N, C-alpha and C positions, 0 to 999 in steps of 0.2 A: 354225217353227215359233214361236208370239207369244205373249208371257204375259199370261192369263185382266186382270190391268193395264194392260194396251197397252190388248187393246183396250176393256173401259171403258173408259181416252181418248177412243179412238178416234171411241166415239160420243158421249162427254161433248161433248166435239167439234163432232161435227156436231149435236146437242138447240141448241149454244147461240147456231153459226154457222144453226139453224131453216133448216138444210137438210128439201128436196123428198121424195117420197116415191124419185123418180124416185133421188136423189143418192144416197137411205140406199140404196137397194136395190142402188147400186154397191158402196156401200160393204160390205153385205153380205154378194155376191156373191163379191169379192177376200179378205174372212176367211178365204171356202168350202176356198181354197190351202192355207193352213194350218190344221197342228193349234195346236190353244191349249193351253197347260203349264195346268194346272187347282190350285189352292192344293191343301194338300198338309199333313201336318207334317212333312216333307223343307223344305220351304217354307220356315212359318213357323218351323221352326228356324233357317233361313238369316236370317229378313231377322229375328228377333231379333239374330244375332254382326252383323251389317252395322249396328242401327242401333246398337248398345250401340258398337260395332267406333267408328263416323262421333263418335259424339259423343264419344267418347277421346280422338277426333284433336282435338278440338274445331271440327268440321266436318257437324254435325248433317247428316242426308243426309233427300230427301222419304218421306212413305212410300211415295208413287207409285212413285218412281226406287229403295227400296230394294224393292220386293218384284218388280219389275219383276226389279234384280240378284237378285235371294234365287231367282227359274227360271231364271235360266240355273247359281245355282252347284249347286243342286242337285241337277244333273243334268251342272254338268262339259261345259259349252256356251258357245261363247264368243260375247257378246252384241254384237248388232250395235246399233250407237246412232248420229247424224250433234250428241249432245247428251255426246261421251265425256266433259266435267269435270265430268257428274252422275254421272261413275262413277269419276273417277280415287280408287286407292284403296282400293276397297277390294281387299280380299283372296283371292284362289282365280279372282277376275277374270277373264277374259277377255278385252279388249276388241278390238272392228273399227269403227273408222272413215274416214270418205275425209273424217274434217277433225283440224286438223295439228294436237297435241296441244300444251300449255303449253311456252311456251317456244322450240318450233320457228319 
């Protein structure tokens, strides 16, 4: 599964780098291999809680990262990322990453 926000970020990056038709078609083909987690009320509520908690901890989170995390939290599934530090400290989120944890 992949978050709707991740899909949006992938297309944004592709447009920013001016990918041609062939590379865009490749991205589209690759994304068809995954179910996309859409936004819904549970995702919105998880997003609000994640943002509120992050702000209270003094570590605000980007909207995109909070939406990605909210998709995983709302489905109670782990989040696979190479940016572990973006998701540190989110309650109810199990992060899987090949990247070492801070302090390791």
